[in-house]
N, C-alpha and C positions, 0 to 999 in steps of 0.2 A: 469477446474481450474479457479479460480478468478484471472484475470490479475492484479488486484490491490494488490494482495499479494506481487508483486514484487516492490511495491512502498512504500517508507517510507514517510508518510504524512508530516513530518517535513522537508523533503528535497525538496518537490515539490514547491519550491519557483518559482515565475515568474521571467523571465529575467529582467524586469524593476526594481523589488525589489533588485535583486542581484547587478545590475549596480549602484544602489544608494549608495551602501556601498563601502568604500575604501578598505576593506579587509575582506573576509570571511575566517575564520580559520577552521571551522568544515567541514571535508570531509573524505570519505572512500576510495578514489582512491590512487593508488601508481604507476601510469605509467606516462610517459612523456607527457606533453602538450605544444605544440608550438603555439605561438601567432604571427600573422602577422598583422601589422597595420601601417598606415602613420600618426598616432596621434602625433608622435614626430617631425613633420615638423617644428613647431614653435621653438622648442629648437634648431634645426639645423640652422635655420635662425640666431638666436642669436649667436650661436657658430661660424658661418661662418664669422663673422665680423673680426676675427683674422686670417682668411685664406689668404695666399699669392695670388696675382693676376697673371694671365698668359694670354696674348693675343694670340688668335689662328687665323687661316686664315679666311677671310671673306667667307660667305656662302650666296647664293642667297635666299634660303627659309629655314626658321626654323620651324619645327613642334613641338609644345609643347604638350606632352602627347602621350603615346604609347598604348592606348586602341584601340578598333575597329575603331573609327573614325580617329584617328591619323595614324594608320597603313593603312587604306584605302587611305588616302591622300598620304602616302608614296608609295603605289602601283601605283597610278596615276602619281607620280613624278619619277618613276623608270627611271634611266639613265639621270636624271637631277641633278643639284647641290643643294642638300638639306641635312639637318641634323635633326634627330628626337631625342628629349630628353625626357626620362621617369624617374620620381623620384624613383619608386620602382626598386628593383634589378631584376625584371622580367617584360616583356611586358604583356599587357593584360588588365590592369585596372580592371573594374568590370567583365571582362571575364578572370580572372586569373586562374591558376591551380598550383598544387603541386604534389609531388609523394612520394611514400614509397615503398622500395624494388622493384623499377621498375614499380610500378602500379600508373598510373596517376589518378587524381581526380579533379573535378571542385571546385573552390572556389568563384564562382560567377554565372553569367548567364550560363545555361547549356543545352539549347535545342533550336531548331527551327523546323518549319514545311515546307513542300514542298511549292513552290511558284506558284500561279496562273499566267497564261500568261499575265494578264493585270497589273501586277506589273511593277514598273519603270524599263525601259530597261537598264539604266546606271549601276545599281547594278547587274542586272542579267548578263550583259555582263562581268563585273569584276569577278563575281563568276564563270562564265564559263571559263574565262581566267585562273583563279586559279585552274581549274580542280576539282571544288567542285560539280557543278551541270551539268545536261544535260537535254535538252528538250525532253519530251516524247509526240509525237504528238497524240498517241491514248488516252492519258488522258488529253492532253492540259495543262500539268503542268511541272514545272521545278523540277526534282527529284534529290536527292543526289546520287552521284556516289558510295560512300562507303556504300554499302548496309548492311554491318555488323554492322553499327551503327544505323540502323532503329529499333525502339522499336515495338515489337509485340503488336498489339492493345488489345489483350485479357489480356496482362500483363501491360497495360498502367498505371492504377491508381486504388486505393482503398482508401476509406475514413473511418477513425476511429473517432467516436464521442461518448462521454459519455458511454464508455465501450462497444460499439457495432460497427460492420462493416456495411457499406452500399456502394453503387456504387457512389453516388454523394454527394457533400457538401451541396446541397440544399435537405433537407429531403423529401419534398413533391413532388412526381413525377409529379402530375398535374400542380403544380406551375412552375416547370421547363419546362414543355411543353408549358405553356402559355408564359413564357419568350422567348423561342425559336421562337414561332409564332410571337411575337412582333418584333423580330430581323430579321426575314426572308425577309422582303421587302428590306433590306439594303445589302443583300448578293450581291457581285459583285460591289457594290458601295464604299465599304470601302477598298480602295487600299492602297498600300505602295509604296513610302513614302507618308505621309499624306498631303504633299504640293500639291499632285495631286488629292486630293478629290474634287469633284464637289462643288463649292461654295454654291449650293443649300442646302447642308447638314451642312454647317459650323455653322449655328445657334445653332446646338446641343452642340457646344462648350461653350455656355453661361449658361447652366444649369447643375445641378448635375445629375448623373445617377439615383439616387434614385427618384428625382423629375420626371424624364422622365418615369420611370417604374410605380410609384404609380399613375400617370395620366392615366395608361392603364390597370392596373390589381390590385386586392387586394393583400396585402402582410402582413406577420406576422413576428414575431421575428426570427423564424427559417429560413425563406426565406432571411431576411436581413443579418443574420449571414453568410449564405452560399454565398450570393452575395458579401459581404465584403471580404470573403476569395478569391474569384475569382479576385477581383480588387487589393487586396494587393499582390497577387501572381505575377501579371504582372506590376502593377502600383504603388505599395507602400502605398496605402491608401484605405479606404473603400468607399462604394458607395455614401456616403454623401459628400465625399471630391473630388471624381473623376468626371470629366465632362461626360455628356451623350455621347458625341461623342467618347471619349475614351472607354466607356463601350460598345457602339454599335459596335465599331471597334473590340473589344475583341471577341465578339460573331459572327460577320458577315464578318470578313476579309477573311475567308475561309469557304467552305461548310462542316464544321465539322459534322453536324447532318444529312446530306443526302448522304455523300460520305466518304470513308475511306481516310483520309489525312495522308500522311507519316509524322511520328514524328522522328526527327533526334537528337540523343543525344549520342555523343561519351563519353567515360569515363572522359575525360578532359573537357567536356562541350564545351562552345563556344571558349575556348582557341584553339580548333582545327582550327578555322578560323585564329587565330593569328599565329599559326605555319605555315599554308599555306602561309600567307602573308609574314612572315619573310623569308621563303625559296624563295619566288618569288622576293623579294626586295634585299636580301643579307644583311649581318649583319654589313658591314663596316660603314654605315651611321645611324645605330640605336644604340643610347647610353642609357644604363640603368644606374641607380644610378646617374642620372644627373638631378638636380633640377633648374628650371628657378627661379631666385630670383629677377630680376629687368629687365624691358623693358623701355628704354628711347629713345625718338625720336632723330634722328640725321640728318645731312645734306643729307645723301644718303639712309635713311631708318631708321634703328633702331640699337642702341647699346644694346646688351643683356648680362647680367651677368648670368653665369651658375655655380652652385655649383657642383663640382665633389665630390660626397660623399665619395668615396673610397680613392681618393688621397688627400682629404682635401685641396682643392684649388678652387679658383674662376676663371673660364675661361671667358674671355671677347671677344665677337665676334660681328662683324659688319654684319648685314643681310639686304637684300632688302625687303623681304616679311616674314610675320609670319602667320602661320595657328595655331590658338590657339584652340587646341583640349583637353586641360586640364579642370579640374573642375573650374567652373566660380567663385565660392566663393573666390578663391585665387587671383583673379584679384585685389582686394583691396590692396593687398600687392605688387603685381608684376607690375600692370599697372593700377593705380587708376582711370585714365581717363575713362576707359571702364567699371568699376565696376557697375555704376548706371544702365547700360543696363540690368543687370541680378538681380537687387535688389529684384524683386518679386518672384524669384525662391524659391521653397520649396523642400527640399530633404528628402527622406526616408532613414534612416540608416539601413543597413543590417548586419547581422552576420552569418557566415557559420561555422558549427562545423562538421569537417570530422573525423569519427571514423574508424580506421583500426581494424577489429575484426576477430577472427577465424570463418571460414565458417561453421564448423561442428555443432554448436548448433542451427543454424538458419534453417528455411525451405529451402528445396533444390531449390525451385523456389521462385521468389519474384516479387512484383510489382515495376515498375519503380518509380512512384511518390506515396508516402504514405502520403495522406493528413490527418492531425490531427487537430481536433477542441477540444481544452482543455480550462481550466480556464486561461491559459496564452495566451492571444490573439495575442501575438507577435510570438508564435511558430507556424510554418507553416507545420511541419512534416519533412519527409526526403526522399531522393532519394537512392535507393538500387542499388549498382553496379552490383549485380547478374543479373539484368534485362538488363544490357548493354552488359556485356561480363564477363565470369568467370575470376577472377584474379588469378595470380600465387601464389604459396606458401600456398595454402589453406586459403587465406585471402579474406576478403570482406570489402568494404568501404561503410559506411552509412553516407550520407551527410545531416545533419540537417540544416534547414534555419530558421532564425529569422528576421522578418520585424518589425522594431521599429518605434515609432512615432518620428517626427522631434525634439521634446523637449528633447529626450533622447540622442541626438547626442553627447553632451559634456560629458555624463556619460560613453562613450566608453573608456575614459581615465582609467577607473577602470578595464578594461578587463584583463590586465596582472595580477593584484593582485588577481582577482577573477576567474582565469582560471580553477582552480581545481573544484570550486563549479559549474561553468558553465558546465564543462564536466560531473560532477556527475549528475546534474539535467537532462541534455540532455539524458544521458545514461538511467536513470530511466524511462523517458518518452518512450523511444524506447523499453525498456524492457517490459513495460506495453502493448505496441502494439503487440509484438511478443508472450507475455505470457511466455517468457524465460528470465532469468537473463543474461544480456549481459556483466555486469561489469567485471567478472573474465576472459572474453575472449577478452578484449580490449588490443591491442598492443601499440597504440599511438593515440593521439588526436591532430588535427590541428584546430586552430581557426583563422578565417579571419574576421577582423572588418573593415567595410567600412562606414565612417561617412556621405559621400555624394554619396552613391551608385546609387540612383535613383531619378531623378526629378519627382515630383508628377504632373500629368497632370490635375490639378484642373480646374474648369470653368474659361475660358478666357485665358488659358495658350497657346494653340496651335495657329498656323498661325501668330506668331509675330517674324519672323526671324530677329534677331538683325543685320544681315549683311545688311539689307535694310536701317538701320539708323546708321551704324557704322561711327565713326568720321575719321578713317584713311583708305584710299582705299587699302593700302597694308597690312592691318592687318584684317584677316577674321576669323570667328569663325566656329568651327565644334563641333559635339557632340550632343547627344540627349537632353542635357540641354539647347539647343538653340531652345526652343519652338517645340520640337518633342516628340513623344511617345518614352518611354524608351525600344526600340526594336532593335534587331540586324540590320535589314534591314534599319531602320532609321539612325543608327549610320554609316553604310557604305555609305549611300547616302549623309550624311552630310560631310564626308571627300571628296567625289567626287565633291560635289557642291563647297566646299571651293577652291579646285584646279581650277575649272572652273572659279570662280570669279576672281582669281588672273590672269588667262590667258586672262580675258576680253572677 
């Protein structure tokens, strides 16, 4: 059967085209589509000018942002006087999750690999304390304790391109072997966090990955397209935009091609780590739906204004220390003095489309990551929950990912108006993959739009920790957008480092 029989050519618009329109009217779907986004932040700031003020008790340390880095800082400050504020109504940031009929699914970062023994001991120690990992001396790696969330390697991934299936996004196997041979000398040298990488390799941060590779092997359009996919998947941009060091790290940070490396992917993705951290810290000092609107220096530290979104009031608090683990683009509104430190950051917007579908029309087994190369270069394919664990109620969750160019960030304001068209086009692409019409089996669709989801590690980005040149000793920065690779391990390390800096 021709898979393209399930596709209406007029509906296969690219996401960038859809987002350019204020409102698409034509659609065939009739189920509920829920959109989550922090796009309305600016409107909230304007509206909050009329909110009443309420002074609350002083706090020693304020953590701005409840993503992985902010929560890691909270773990290190357990039993200390601190308060964490997160704008969204759930913790997690770019590692958020949602649920339907009791089945959780990821709306952001969704996996990690077992850790080599030479990775940073501070992060490994915290993950061990959280009861997430354990050291296996016979493999000399840190393994995940919840084995039910390990993905079977034979079901790890499959690539669909131009109507055909293949094993890898790079079509030429010989070129892929050449690429791996080029990366082999750097295995064991590309550690995490990246601040521990030997300075002898840091010059790779100054050139693009494409320049590095083309200096060592011949490439063609198919190879570059596949390499672009790899880089966008982890770093938000193609091999021309990403530094060689970031690219080398992608292929050489673990012995992927000589050993079987554990792949850990719970149904809720990296929100699994957030839940563990939340349970470890306790909920009393973790405030969601609380947005930091202003930071002002004061005699004894800082006076901070916090918008309580649900109660529609502004809380004013005196704090001694601040760990800023939120998105750095917001500093120009909150604390303008620090905004210039992050002026050169470039972010990749991401969008996740989760589809809850009936399990019966789909194959009984599925691949975890279903990579798709289509005419829409922003579409990355989808993750199939069937490879993680069977869901209840005969339902299955297919989570599609879109990686957008930075220029499209402002167009995310149109997601709400275009949610039906986005859902329809995504469903048709996945129907083509399976060779089965999925549309009539969809129960609900969830869309998560993240305008600043991922800092792009372009040439020159790494090894410029802004904490080394910050203007205030008691205001430190955490997060992967502080000159780090956009990886879980880096985010955790940034939170730990921030706490250590405050402790001196």
